[in-house]
ROTIZA-431420 format. One record per residue (C-alpha): residue in one letter; x, y, z. Coordinates in nm, 3 decimals, always signed. Layout:
torti lumvo = A, c1 = X, c2 = Y, c3 = Z
...
REM end
This chain:
torti lumvo = G, c1 = +10.450, c2 = +9.590, c3 = +8.371
torti lumvo = A, c1 = +10.084, c2 = +9.676, c3 = +8.441
torti lumvo = T, c1 = +10.020, c2 = +9.813, c3 = +8.095
torti lumvo = E, c1 = +9.694, c2 = +9.632, c3 = +8.024
torti lumvo = A, c1 = +9.398, c2 = +9.502, c3 = +8.220
torti lumvo = T, c1 = +9.523, c2 = +9.143, c3 = +8.219
torti lumvo = K, c1 = +9.842, c2 = +9.257, c3 = +8.395
torti lumvo = A, c1 = +9.672, c2 = +9.486, c3 = +8.648
torti lumvo = L, c1 = +9.824, c2 = +9.492, c3 = +8.997
torti lumvo = T, c1 = +9.676, c2 = +9.530, c3 = +9.345
torti lumvo = I, c1 = +9.769, c2 = +9.813, c3 = +9.579
torti lumvo = K, c1 = +9.980, c2 = +9.567, c3 = +9.778
torti lumvo = Q, c1 = +10.173, c2 = +9.460, c3 = +9.468
torti lumvo = I, c1 = +10.231, c2 = +9.819, c3 = +9.357
torti lumvo = G, c1 = +10.336, c2 = +9.909, c3 = +9.711
torti lumvo = E, c1 = +10.598, c2 = +9.634, c3 = +9.710
torti lumvo = W, c1 = +10.748, c2 = +9.768, c3 = +9.386
torti lumvo = T, c1 = +10.735, c2 = +10.134, c3 = +9.489
torti lumvo = R, c1 = +10.795, c2 = +10.086, c3 = +9.863
torti lumvo = M, c1 = +10.500, c2 = +10.313, c3 = +9.939
torti lumvo = D, c1 = +10.232, c2 = +10.266, c3 = +10.202
torti lumvo = A, c1 = +9.880, c2 = +10.189, c3 = +10.078
torti lumvo = P, c1 = +9.718, c2 = +10.518, c3 = +10.192
torti lumvo = E, c1 = +9.984, c2 = +10.732, c3 = +10.021
torti lumvo = L, c1 = +9.975, c2 = +10.512, c3 = +9.713
torti lumvo = Q, c1 = +9.595, c2 = +10.539, c3 = +9.693
torti lumvo = V, c1 = +9.622, c2 = +10.919, c3 = +9.676
torti lumvo = H, c1 = +9.869, c2 = +10.900, c3 = +9.387
torti lumvo = L, c1 = +9.669, c2 = +10.635, c3 = +9.202
torti lumvo = Q, c1 = +9.352, c2 = +10.841, c3 = +9.230
torti lumvo = K, c1 = +9.529, c2 = +11.139, c3 = +9.076
torti lumvo = L, c1 = +9.664, c2 = +10.924, c3 = +8.792
torti lumvo = I, c1 = +9.312, c2 = +10.791, c3 = +8.730
torti lumvo = E, c1 = +9.170, c2 = +11.145, c3 = +8.723
torti lumvo = L, c1 = +9.437, c2 = +11.245, c3 = +8.469
torti lumvo = G, c1 = +9.354, c2 = +10.942, c3 = +8.254
torti lumvo = Y, c1 = +9.695, c2 = +10.780, c3 = +8.302
torti lumvo = A, c1 = +9.576, c2 = +10.480, c3 = +8.504
torti lumvo = Q, c1 = +9.259, c2 = +10.277, c3 = +8.528
torti lumvo = S, c1 = +9.114, c2 = +10.066, c3 = +8.806
torti lumvo = L, c1 = +8.914, c2 = +9.749, c3 = +8.775
torti lumvo = R, c1 = +8.762, c2 = +9.502, c3 = +9.015
torti lumvo = A, c1 = +8.859, c2 = +9.136, c3 = +8.982
torti lumvo = D, c1 = +8.783, c2 = +8.865, c3 = +9.235
torti lumvo = D, c1 = +8.659, c2 = +9.127, c3 = +9.485
torti lumvo = T, c1 = +8.995, c2 = +9.305, c3 = +9.464
torti lumvo = D, c1 = +9.073, c2 = +9.644, c3 = +9.315
torti lumvo = K, c1 = +9.353, c2 = +9.634, c3 = +9.058
torti lumvo = Y, c1 = +9.525, c2 = +9.907, c3 = +8.861
torti lumvo = H, c1 = +9.702, c2 = +9.941, c3 = +8.527
torti lumvo = L, c1 = +9.832, c2 = +10.213, c3 = +8.298
torti lumvo = T, c1 = +9.618, c2 = +10.340, c3 = +8.014
torti lumvo = V, c1 = +9.751, c2 = +10.410, c3 = +7.665
torti lumvo = D, c1 = +9.785, c2 = +10.777, c3 = +7.766
torti lumvo = G, c1 = +9.975, c2 = +10.671, c3 = +8.079
torti lumvo = I, c1 = +10.217, c2 = +10.463, c3 = +7.875
torti lumvo = R, c1 = +10.270, c2 = +10.755, c3 = +7.635
torti lumvo = K, c1 = +10.335, c2 = +10.990, c3 = +7.928
torti lumvo = V, c1 = +10.597, c2 = +10.760, c3 = +8.076
torti lumvo = L, c1 = +10.767, c2 = +10.709, c3 = +7.741
torti lumvo = S, c1 = +10.770, c2 = +11.083, c3 = +7.674
torti lumvo = L, c1 = +10.971, c2 = +11.133, c3 = +7.993
torti lumvo = Y, c1 = +11.252, c2 = +10.926, c3 = +7.841
torti lumvo = S, c1 = +11.256, c2 = +11.075, c3 = +7.491
REM end
C-alpha cells in the first residue's frame, strides 16, 4: 500500500508485513532505491519508504 509519499511506511512496519529483520530489510530497500523502484523520506525524525512510479510498474509487470 505504500505507493505514494503520504502512505510511506517505516522499516518496522515493512518488517511486520514481510517478516524480515530490519538489517536485512535495509539492504533490500537500499537496492530498490538505487534501482529507482523505492524512495525514502524523513518524517517526524523517522525514515519512511514508498514505491515510486517505476516501482509500481515493475510490480505490475510481474503479474501481466
